[in-house]
N, C-alpha and C positions, 0 to 999 in steps of 0.2 A: 504493500500500500504506500509505503514511503516513496518508492520510485515513481509511482503514479502521481503522487502529490507533487513531487519535484518536477515531473514533466508538465503538469498542469500549470504550476506557478511560472515556469520558464516560458510558457506559451502565451502569457497574458500581454506582453508589451508590444505585440505587433506580429505581422505575418511574414517577416523577412526570413530568408533561409539561413544565413549566418556564416557559411563558408563555401569556398569555391569547389571543394571536392564534392559536396552534396549537389551543388548547382550543375556540375558536369554530368551528373546522372539524371538531372531533370530536363535539361535542354534536349529537344528532340534530335534524333540522329537521321531522320528521314524527311527533314523539312525542305520544302520547295516553295519559296515565296510566290504567291499567286499574282501579285502586282509588282511591277518594277518600281524604281524610285520615283519616276515621273508620274506614273499612274497613281502611285500611293499619295503623292501630294495633291493631285487633282481630286481624288476621292476624299482625302482627308479634309480639304477645305470646303468641299461640297457638304460633307457631313457636319462640319463645324457651323457653317452658316445655317443649315437646316435645324440643328439642335438649338442654336441660340434663338432663332426666329420662333420656333414652335414651342420651346419651353416658355418663352414670354407670352405666347398666345394662350397656352393651356393654363398657366398659373397667374395670368394678368400681371406680368413683370415688365419692367423697363430696364434696358441696359444702362449701367452707370460706370464711371471710373472707379478704380479700386487702388488702394495704396500698396506699394511694394515695401515701404518702410514705415514704421510707426514709432512714436515716442514711448520709451519704456514706462514712463509714469502714467500713461493712459490706461494701462492694464488691458488693452484690447488684443494683444497678440495671443495666438492660439498655442497652448502648451501641449496639445495633442492627446495627452493622457495624464494620469495623476500621480505617476511615480517619479517624476522629475528626470527621467532618463533622456528626454529629447529637448534640448535647449536651443533657442534661436541664435542666429548669427547677430552679434551686436557690435556697434562701433560708436565712437565718440566724435561729435561734430564740434570742433573748438569754437567756431562762429564768433567773429568779432573779437579775436584775441582773448577768448574765454570769458568775455563779458556777458554773453548770452548763449552759453553752450547748450547742446542737446545730446542726450544719450539715446541713441536710436537702435532699433532692431529690424532686421529683415523679417517680414511676416512668414509664419509657417502655414497659416491659412487665415482667411478673413472672417472666420466664424463670428467673433464678437464684434468686429468692426461693422459688419452688415446690420446688426441690430441697432447700433448707433446711427447708421446711415438711414434706416427706416424713419427714425425720428427727424433727422435732418431734412429728408425729402418730403416729410408730411404724409407718409403712406398710411392710408386708411385701411381698415380690415378688408381683406380680399385683394389688396394691392401689394406690390413688392418690387424687388430689384434683382437683377442678375449681373454678374461680373465675369470678365475674362481674367481670372486671377492667376498670377504667377507668384511662386514662393520658393524658398530654399529650406530644405530639411537636411541638415548636415549629418545627422546621427543615424540615417538609414544605412543598412548594408546594401551595397549596390548589386542587385541581381537582375533577373529578367523583367521584373515588373515593379521595381523600386529604384528611384534615382534621387539624387540630391536636388534636382530641379523638379518642381511640381507645377502642373497647370491644371486648373479646375474651373468649371462653371460654378462659382460660389453664389448661391441665390438665397433670398430670404423674403418671406411674405408675412405681412401683419395679419393677425387672426384675433378672434374674440375669445373670451374665457370659455364660452360654450363649445368652441371648436377644439379645445384642448382634450381630445379623446382619440381612441384608436380608429374610429370610423373616419375621422377627418384625415388622420395620418395615412391610412390605407388608400383613401381616395386620391390624395396627392401622389403617393407612390405609383398608383396605376396610371396616372396622367404622365408621369415621368417615363414610365416603361413604354407607354404608347409613343412618346417622342423618340425614344431610342430605337424602337422597332421601325418607326417611319424612316429614320436615318439609315437603318440597315437596308430597307427596301430601296431607298434612293441609290445607295452605292452599288447594290446588285443590279439595278436598272442601268447604271453607268457601265458596269463591268460584270456581265452575266457569269463570267468564269468564277466569281466569288461564290456562286451558288453550287456548292460541291458536297457530295455525300461524305467525303473524307473529313471535312470540318463542318458539321451541321450548323444551321442558322440558329439564332436565338429563338426560344419558344415564344408562342404568342402570349402566354399568360405567366405571371409570377405566382409562386406559392408562398404564402405567409406562414411562418413558423416562429414561435417564441423560442428564445435561447433555452428556456427551461424544458420545452418539449424536445428539443434536439438533444439535450443532456439525458432526458429519459430514454431516448432511442439508443444512445451510445454512452452509457454512464462511465465507462472506464477509459474513454479516449480523451486526450487533450483537445483543446478547442479547434486547432487547425485540422486535426484528423477527423473531428466530428463534422466540420464543414465539408471536408473532402468526401466523407461517407454520405452525408445527406444529399450532396450534389449529384451523386450517382443515381439517386432516385428522382430528384427534382432538379433539373439542370439550370433553373433560375429561381432563387429564393430571396425573400426579404426576411431577415432575421430580426425579430423584435426583442426589445429589452436588453440592450447591450450596456453593461456597466453595473447593473444590479447584481449583488452576490447571490449565486444560485445555491441549490441545496447541497452541492458538494463542497461549499465553502469558498468558491472562487467566482468572480464575474466571468461572463463569456469572454470579455476582453476589457482591459482598462479603458475608461472613458473619462475625459475631463469633467470636473464637478460643476462647471459654471456655464455650460451652454446647453447640451441636451438634457432633457428630463428623463432620468432613469430610475426614479423612486416612486412615481405616482402609481398607485395600485390600479390594475386592470383585471380583466378576466379573459381566459382562453375561450375558444368557441364552445368548448364543452363545460364551461362554467368554473374552471379552476382559477384560484387567485394567482395573478402574475403581476409583474411590475415593469414599468418603462414605457415611454412614449417616443421611442427612437428606434433606429435600426440601420442595417446595411443591405444593399442589393449585391448579391454574389451570383456569378454564373460559372458554369463549368467551361474551362478552357480546353477545347478538344486538341489543341496543338501541344501544350505543355502537360496535359493531363493533371491539371491542378485547379484549385479554387481561384477565382478571379474577381476581385472586388471592384465594383464600378462606382458606388456612391455610399457615403455615410451621411445620415440626415436625422432629423427629429424635431419634435415640438420642443421649444426651448423652455428653460426653467422660468418659473414665476417667482415672486419674492419668497414664498414659503418653501418651495422645493430647492431654490438656490441655497437658502440657509441650511436646510436639512443636508444637502449633499456636501456643502462645505464643512459642516460639522462632522459628518461621517468620514471625511477624508482629512480632517485636521488642518483645514485651510481657512478658518474663519477670519484670519488676518486680512484676507483679500477683500473683505467687505468695505475696506476703506478706499478702494480705488474708484475713480469716476465711473467706470463701466458698471461695477457691481452696485454702486450707489444708485445708478440710473435704474437698475432693475428693482431694487428695494423700494425706492420712492416713487416708482411708476412713471418716470419721465421717458423710459424706454418702453416701447410697445411689446405686448405679447406677440410671439412670432413662431413660425416654423421655417426651417431652412436646412440647407445641406450643401455638400460639395460633390459634384460629379467629376470624376477624374477624366480629363480630356484625353490624355495619351492612353490611359487604360481602356477608354471607350473605343478609340481608334484601333487599338490592338484587337479588340473583340469584333468590331465591325469589318475590319480589313483582313482579319485572320492572320495576325502576325505573331511571331514567337517571342519578340523582345521589344521593350519600350523604345530602345534605341533605333528601331526601324521607323518610328513615327515622331520622335522628338530628338532634339540636338542638345546634348549635355556632356558631362565628363564621365568616362568609364575607365577603370584600370586596364592596363594592357593585357593582364591575364584573362580578363573577361572578353575583351575584343578578340583575342586570339582564339579563345574557346568558341566564340560565336562563329568566327570565320571558318573554322573547321567544319561547322555544321550548316554552312550556307546562310548564316544569319549575318547580314552586313549592316552594322549600325551607322547612323548618319553622323558625320563629323563636319 
């Protein structure tokens, strides 16, 4: 049991592989890119434009500018999880010979900033914003679907107190899935050779499962292995309730305490008590034979759940920042939001084996050599 507990604890901080020997066994040996580099760029930007336009239509969003850097004192940078293992890139701006200096950070995601932006733009319930967000996450292990450079459609929508429930969350998730399927149909129309039995298309419908239900299915497996197992049965799932401590004593995955609501009590479809108004869309990657996360999202904390989650994680000191004060005093609106990984989505739609085939960033030479041996040519 101790070994199982160790495996589960080690599995909480994220989905990265961790070493290149393991990655060597994961990268496919029979890969043939369906699209060449020029075709890939044509299809990629067609999908990008389609997703941005239709995400805005489905969720009543408008495209807005988004910061690449933020003031440390603002408290709006995304810490990604709650164990402190992923820290942002920071730098000092001396500015006017240190008379008016600023300590800045490169964003890791725009999760908190978006909620502030909703207030700045005067977004009413049912209205929201979408961004073409770029970020740096320096603490990721660089593998086939993780890079230090992150691109996301980071979106946020104002909601009412009555909409803070599972029904509203699921309705929004289905709309997002409809957009992603529409983008897939678009690129297949452009390049019919993408429609291949070797790498099946995304399913028409998502399956909703609570993290607790997946644990019941596979009680002895760590989280990543549970996701792999459940995706064999359901090739596209939305996993609910990520962050709440499950019956085995561990959350499905660590989740920051000050954006998604993972403590609100809900019920499963068969009436069992569950927790959490958030989740992730995962699909089966037929090329790498692995789990493939497309988006993390959720209904955001209100004053009560913010305080509860900060208390549970020993972070009540954060309540002094402007962002957290805005939630507590009600100057920031109730909202739902998420980040859809752009390069991850392009990988799925264009049936690619590696993030580097659809985005330009830094990779170690060992990884580039490993990829080239398998006909995976990363962009540089």
